[in-house]
N, C-alpha and C positions, 0 to 999 in steps of 0.2 A: 405276107409274112413269107418268105419262099419256103421252098420245101426242106432244104438243108439246116435252115434257121428253124423248120419246127420240129423236123425228129430230132434238133440237137437241144430242142426246149425240151422232148417229151424223154429223151437220155435222162437229161439234167433230173425230171421229176421223177424216172423211175431210180433215181441213185435216191434220192429222198424219201422214195417211199422204203425201199430195200434200208434205210438207216430211220427210222420211223420202226420196222422190222424189227431191228433187232435191239430197238431201247434207246439209240440216241437221237440227240437232237438235230430238229431239220434246219438248216440255215435259214433266216429270215427272209423272204421277199420272194423265195422257189416257188412255192408255192401256195396256191391262192388259200385266205382263212378257214373257206367251209369245206376245203376238200383236210387239211390239215386237222380241222375239229373232227370230221368224219374218219380220216385214219387214228386218231388215238382214241378214238371211241373204237374202233373195230379192236385195236390192238387192248385198250383195257376188259372188251369183251369174249377174248380170247379165240379170234378169228383165225383161222390157217392161212395164210397167203396161197400158200400153192396146194390148196387143198383141192381135191377131184370134185367136182358140180354131182350133189345129189340130187336124184329126182325123186322127189319126195312130196307130192300136190295132199293137198287136205282130202281126208275120206271122200268117196264118192257122195254118201248122205248129208255131210256137214259142206262139202261144195253146193251142193242143191239148194241148203237152207239160205249160202250165201247169196247164190243169183238171185233167188227168188227176192232176198231182204234188197239187195242194192238193183231191182228191177227200176225203176225209177232211175239212178244213173245210167245203168246200160243205155237205158232208150234214149234219154237226155242224151248219150254221148255217139249213139250207133251212124245219126246224119251227120255229127260234125267228122266224125273218124271218114267216114266215103266222101265227104267233099274232099279233106284230105287228102286221100289215097286218089281222088280222081286229080287234084291239084299235082299231086308228086308226080303223076304219069310215069310208074313204071322206075320211076328212081329205087335205088337200093335206102330204101328207109322202112321203117317197120315204127306202127301206132299201138300203145298198149295204153290198158284202163286199167288200172288197179283200186282196191280198196283201201278203208283206213288204215287198215293192218300191212298192208303191200301185198296183197294179196290178188294175181294176177287173173282180170275178169274177159277181156278180151284182148286180140293179138291177131294185128293183119299189117299186111306187107306182102314187099316183093318175095318170092318164094325163094330166092337161094339164101337171103337174109336170113329169111323165117326160120329153117333149115339149120343155120349157124346158133342161132338164136337155140331153137330147142333143143342142140346135143347141150348146148348148156343153161339145160331148165330153164329159160322166159317159155314156162307153160301154161293154160289155164289151171290155176288152180293152186300153181307155187306160190309160196311166201318170197317175196323179194325184199323186205327190211334188213337193213344193215347186220345184224344179228346173224341172219342167216346167207347172204350174199353178199356183205363187205361194203365198200363206198359202189356206191351205183348210184344212178338220178332217182331211181325213183323210191331204193331206200334211202337216201340223203335227205331230200325233199320231205319225205316224212318224221324224219327226224328231224329237220331244222325247221319245219311246216315254211318254206318260202320255194321258189322258185332257185331249182339247181343245174347246171349244165356238169355233167362229168365226161372229161376226153380222153380218150386212148390210157396212156398209164398212170391217171388218176385213179383209173379204178382200181380198189384195192387187192381183188383177187387177182392172179395172173392170167386165169383163160377169160378174162371181160375186156383185158385191154385191148381187144379186136373193136371194140366199141365207141361211139362216140354216142351221148345220151343228151336228151336236156327233158326235165321233168317239172312242174306245176301241180300243187294240193288247188282239189277243189272243194268247194265248200257248199252246204246246202242253204234252200231258205232262212233258214234260223240260224246260220252263223255255225252250224257243227262242220267240221272236217270229215269227208267225206268220202275221197279219194282223191287220185294221182291219175295225172294223164302224161306220157312220155313218149317222144318221139327219139326213133334211133337210128343210126349208119352205122356203118362203116368208119372205123377212125383213118383209114388211110388213104379213104377217097374224100373225105372233107373236113373242115370243121363240124363241131359241137351245132345245132340248129337253135337260131337267138332265141333269147330268154322272151322277149317283147311277143313272137311267133306264137310260140306255145300260151303265153298267157291269154293273148286275143282267145285260142280256139278255147282254154276254158272257160272264157266268156262265154263263149258263144253258148260254152254246154248249162252252166250257171244259170245265165236267162233261160235256156229251155227248161231246166229244172225248177224255174220258177212259175214260169208259165204253167206247168204240168201240175204244180200242187196248188197252185191261184188258178184255177182253168176257168171255172165260171164265176170266180170273183167280180169285186167291182177293183180296179185297176187304174191307177194312173201314170200314165207317160208321161216323161217330161225330159228335158233338157235345156240349155243356154242358149242351143242352135236350131232355131225349127227342123234344119234335115238332119239333124239325127237324130228325132225324134222317132220311132218305129225301127233305126238302127239296135246294134249291139252297144251302141256307148248310152243308151237315153238310160236314164232313172226311170225303175217298175217298182212305185209303192201301191201294197194292198191296203182298201178302205173297206170298213165296214159299213152298214147302211147309215150309223151314224155321225160317219165322219171321221170315226176314229183308225190312226193308221196302226196296221196289224204287223208288218214285216216290209221291207223296202230291202230294194237288192246293193249290190257295192254301191255300185255306178251313183246311184242315187244316195247314197250315205255320203258317197263324197260331195258330189254337188248339195247336196245338205246340210254337209258339215255334220254328221248326227254319226254312233256308235250305233250298233245293233242293240244293244241292250238300254240304251235310250231311247229307242224307238216306240215299243209298247205303252211308254207314260207320255204322248204326244198325241194331239188331234189335227185332224185336215189344218184349224187356224191356228194351231201352236207354230206351225210352220209353214205353211204360206201365207201371206199378211189378207188374206179374205176370209170371208167366212164361207163355208163347206155349199151350202145351198146358194147363196149369191155366186159362188165359181162355177155351180152347176148351170144355172140358169143363164151365165156368159156361155157356157159351152156351147146349149140349147139352140142360143139365137148366133151361134157362129157358122156360118157358111160349111167351112172346113172341120170343125170341129175343133181346132186349133187354137188356143187363149191363150194372151200374155199375161200372168201373174208374178210377182213379187213373194220370194222369200223374204221371211223377217231378216235378214241381214242384209238384204238390201239387192241382192243380185234377182236380174229379170230372166224368168225358165219360160219356155213354152209348153204347153200342157193339155195333153186329150185324155178323154175318160172310156175306158173299153166297160159298157153294164155289165153287172153280174148277173145271177140268177141264182147265185146262194150266199148264204153269211159267211164271210171268209173265216175259214180253223185261226184257233188262238193257236199258237206254240204249243202249249201243254196238250191242248187237243189233237194236235196231232197224230196219225196213225206210225209212230214209233216208239219204240223202245223210251221209256221216262229215262230224264236225263241224270244221270249219279249225284249224289251228293258230293259237293266236294269234299277233297280228303285235305287233313289238317298240309301234308305237305306242298300241297295244290297253291298253297296262298305263298310260297319262295319262288315261284314259277313265272318271271316276271319277262320271260324272253331269250335267257342264255341260253345257249347250248350247252355249254358246262356244267352249266348247274341244275337244267335237267338232265342229265345225265349222270348224276350225284342222287338225283331224288330217284332216278329209275333205281341204281344197282342199291340204294339203301332199301327201297321197296322190296327187291328180289328178298335180303335179307332177313325182314320181319317174320317172327314167328318161327327161326330155326334154328333160335340157340347160339349166334354165332358172334361175337365180343366184336365192336367196329371200333376203327380207328377213322376219326377225323383229320385232317389235315389241312392246313391254310394257315396264309399270314394272320399277326393278332387282328382281330376287328372285323374278321371276312365272313364273323355269322356261325362260326362254328357249334355255340350252345344256342344258339335260337334255333340250327336246323335240328340238335342233336333232341333240344325242346318237343321238336313239331314231329320228329322223328317215332317219339315216345309217345304221343298223342294221337299216331296212326296204328300203333304199335297193339296186339293183345293185350299188354300191361297198361294201357289207359286209365285205368281207374285205379291203380296202383302209386304210389308217388313217384318224383322224379327227384332227385336228390343230387345236387350239384357240389363238388367240391373243387375248388382253384388250390394246385397242387403247388402256384408259387407265391401264393398271396398269404398262406400259413404260415408261421414261423415256425420253423424245422423242430422246435422242441416241442411244439403243440401240434403236430399235424400226426403224430400215431397215433395218438387219444383222441382225436376227433374224428379219423380213417375208424377204428378199430374199438373205440369206447374204454372205459374202464369202470373196476368195482369202486365201491364205497371204502375210502382206505388208502386206493392204492398207493397215493403217491401224495404230500402235504400241500393243500390249495385245490384241490378237488373238489367238484359239488358232492355237498353228506348222500344223496342215494346212488351216485355214481352218473355213468354218462351212455347212454345205448350206444352210440358211435352212428358214423354217417352208413357203412357197409349196411349193418343192420336195420337202419332206417328206409333202407331203399327195399329191404325186403317185399317180393313182391310187386315190385316197380322196376325202376332203372338209376340206374347210379354212373354220375356223369364226373368223370376225373379230365378236368380240364387242364393244360400243361401239363401233361404227364412224366414230359421229359425234364421236367425240374423237381421231379421225386429224387429223395435220396436215395442212394445202393439198398442203404439196411430196409426202409420202408418198402423199397421194389420185392426183396425177397419173399418180406409178409405176406406182399400181394398177392404176389405167385401162389402161395402156398394157400390164400384165401379160397384162389380161382378153381387150385385142382381140388379141393376137399371140399368146395361149397359151404364153408363155418368159417365161423371168425370168434378168435379166441380175445374177450376183451382184458387188459390189461389188470394182473391181479385176480382174475378170473384162473376157475378149475375146468368147466368145463365148455369145449367149445360150442357156439350158437349157431344152428343150421340157416343158412340164407340161401335164397330165392331171388335173384337180380339177373337183369340185363347189362350187361357193363357197355358202356360208350366214352371212348377215351379221345383227348382232341391237342396237337401236340403244334406249335408254329417251329418245331426244331427237328432236325433230320436226323432220325432215330439211329438211322442206321451208323451214320458219323461219329452220333455219342457211343454206340456199341464198339466201334473200331477204336475209340479213345479211353475205352473202359468204364464206361460214366453211366450205362443202360444196360441192363442184361440181356442178354440175346434171349435166352429163354421165356422170358416176360415178354418180351416184343414180338414172338411167336405169337402168346395165349393172346393178348391184345390186336394182331392182327388179325382177325379172322376175315377181315373185310376191310381194306382201304378205301375212303371215299376224300376226293380233292375237291375242295374249294376253290375258286377261283379268286384273286385277289379284286378288287374293284375296278384298277384302270385297265384290266383284263375283257371286263365283263361288257357284251354288246346291250347290257338293256339299260344302260345308266338314267335313260329319261322313265322310262317304266319305275323303275328302281323308285326316283324322284317324285313319280306322280303318287306312287302305292304309299311312300312314306307323309307324304302331305297328306292324304286321303286318309290313313289312321289318325296323324298329329289332329285330325280335326273331326275326329268323332263318326267314321266312315261318310262324309260329307264332303264331295270336292269344291271345297269354298276356293281353297286356293291352288297359285300356280307360280312357276318362274318364269322369266322372261326368255326370250330368243336370247339372249347375251349372255343373262344367267348360266342359262346350259352351254353355252360357247365357253363360258370360260371353267365349267365344270369337266367337260370333255378332255381339256386339254391338262387339267389337274393330274396330278401323281396318285392322290387319294392315300398318302402314308400310311392312314389309319383306316381306311377303307372304310365297310357299312359302320361303325361306329362313329368314323369321323362326320360322317354323308350327314347322320341322324342329325349329331349335334350342332354340325354346321343350318340343317334347315328350320332346327328348334329356336337356334337362337337369332337366323333371319325374321321366323316370325314374330319372335318379341319385337324385332323393330319396327316391324309394320305399322302404321297407324288406322288409316281409311282406304287402305286399300289393299288389293285380296292379290297382288300379282309380285313375286318376290324381282327387287329388282339390284343389280350390284352395288348400289350402298347399303342395302341392307344386310350384306352380308358380313359376319363379325372379321374384326381387326385381324384376328392369330390367321385365320384363313387367308385375308389382303395378303398377309408379308409372305404365307408359302405360294401364293398363286403369283406372286412378285415377282421371287425367287426364279419362277421357273417363265417367267415372260418378259425375258432379256432379249434386246434386236441379237441378230445373227452376225458373229464376227464373218471379216471376208475369207481371210484363214483356215478356218476352224468351223462352218457350217456345217450340221448332223440331219439326219432326215429327225430326229428326234425335236432339235432347233426349229428344222422348219414347221413342222406340226403345231408347234406351240404359238408360230404368231399369227396374229388375229388376222380373220376371213378379209376385213377389208383394210385396203393401204400399204403399203410397202416398206413404210417409215420405220423406226424404233417404235417396240408394244408402249400404250400407254399403261401406267399404273391403274390399279383398279381404283383407286380415290381419286386423281383426275377423269377418270369415266364418269364416277357421279358426282363430283365439281362439274363438271362439264353441263351433264344435264341439268343441274341445278342453274347454270349461269345460261346458258341456252335458253331455258324457261322464263328468266327474269329479262331480259333481254328482249324477247321477242312482246316481253306484257309492259314494257318499258319501266323497271324495275319494283312495278308491282306485286308486292308479295302475296298478296293475298289472290290474285289472281292467277299469277304462278305456282303455287299451291294449289291452286284446284284445277287445272292442267296437269300436274301432275301426279294427284290423286292423291296428296299426303296433306297434310296440316301443316298452318306458318311456322308453328312451332317444330316443326319436325326440321323444317328449311333453316330453320335459324340455329337450332341446333347442331347441323351437319356442315353448316357454314364455319360454325366456331371448330369444329372436330377436325374439318381438313384442312384449313384455314385457318391456323387463330390468331396470325397476325394481319389477318385483311389482305395478304399481297397480291391473291389470285383476284381477288375482288375489281370489276371493270369499274374504269375516273370515272364513266357517266355515271356511276348510280349513284343518285345523291341521297342522301343521309336521309332527307324527309320522304322518300319515296319509298327508301327500302322498311320505314318505319309503317307505311300504311296497311 
């Protein structure tokens, strides 16, 4: 890209940033998604774009405590920083190390650049999270928990647009987020440092942390290539003297196909296809100490053992603060930044007597979010009372909400009804679809919120109530106010804090959500998964029913499973199939769009196949490969013979798809 093109691009980015400042929409494709998400968070947090940089480091005592707590990280990073500085050879670059809060621990680099950075508060002890400094590589990597490059005008604060920055998160040997490494320079001189370069430096630091933590323990170094053993790309496993795996670095987890949470449940011989004692015998007999061993998946690796002088520490015994117990809202965080922002905003409101308004499309999880918010609040031991304002007939909702005394009206209960508002006393009242509440009831609800008391129908004395109020709607309340359908004064009573939940089609954590839902369906056991083909279809679908629809689709697919544990396209419900089919049509030459192109199948360039054809193709292919033997084909597909017969009847009731060479006698085998 020429300098003129780069200048024009940055001018476009700057104009998009100003549009976000003013509360306008950003044109699609003009700014990277990660940058736009950060700008949106900054605006929601009230970060002022033209604010003067404040020099507000944490107090000296707190800084000393932080540096002491992060001594291992600093010691691991210092040789890497020194090596990078030597490699840069006085180039206008600086390297910054932050802790997990974004506080600067270390800052080295070119003198001129360092001086400009110090004038903009890049100093040891100063926090560089997004709330304090807007969009920047350090703060955005902290918010997103992934590597980020922020260049020039992509910074939210005007004063930081002279910089180009790339940062990546650092994790400790126990999988805990522990810090950030950032490499920055002048935006006018160069583009951002490539993300893989910073990731490589982070990998050096993480491996150094790993060796420090388990310095005298039994370490197993391994890789699929013998020349990579002993390099930063090697896998490292920590073993007890009995052969139990205590921990493993990120490279090792990737090679072994494990996650860190599962490592503690494994022994050497459950990961490697060899007894631990026999492996040690092979090592002793090897002239170079490097032996070849197979992982249980069949992958061959080369390994050597570094004998230990002490028993390695288990994660729980490691000298660090105990891991805090998970909080209810944590279970909703499966990786999407917008959901994480909603959780963070909600937590800041807990215990502050603020009414909360949750906005989002139908099925986006508003009631589930409200329940988890209640469970994390000081009112968690009190009741959570939910009322769907759109589901109760208008003639009954007043008595349902506010209650009634005996004899208040014909057909009422003999002893009256306390009402939902009074039932929520000491807890949380959740009013779903508040935008559908009738105007007369809006007036009564406003009085309850003002007086903190409710008058039952037919009652003589108001009943004091102590409630936290959470409301939800899929409608635009401001538009309803403009149309005279919603009271403006009630809106401001309800909107103490507005929280937006993204629709499923806009979330970045679809795969994690699917696994989370399947995990819940299986009672906490990871028994089931979806095939790559199903996940591809899920990613292309618009999900008009959002999370509720995803739950229903997976529930129905699980019911269709027979002997297998992987959901395939032919397990999906028919109504979902019809929705997907309508969105998987071939692109017209004279009207192709990005949305159409995104929905094309990953393989092939012809018209999109219907989902029924995909399922039938799988069955036909298996039967053809086995010369019409249904029993063998069923075993190959991981289903029963009955399932194949049923699918063939469902998908091709006339038999028109059945190849001619399937003899009737073989099909009956």
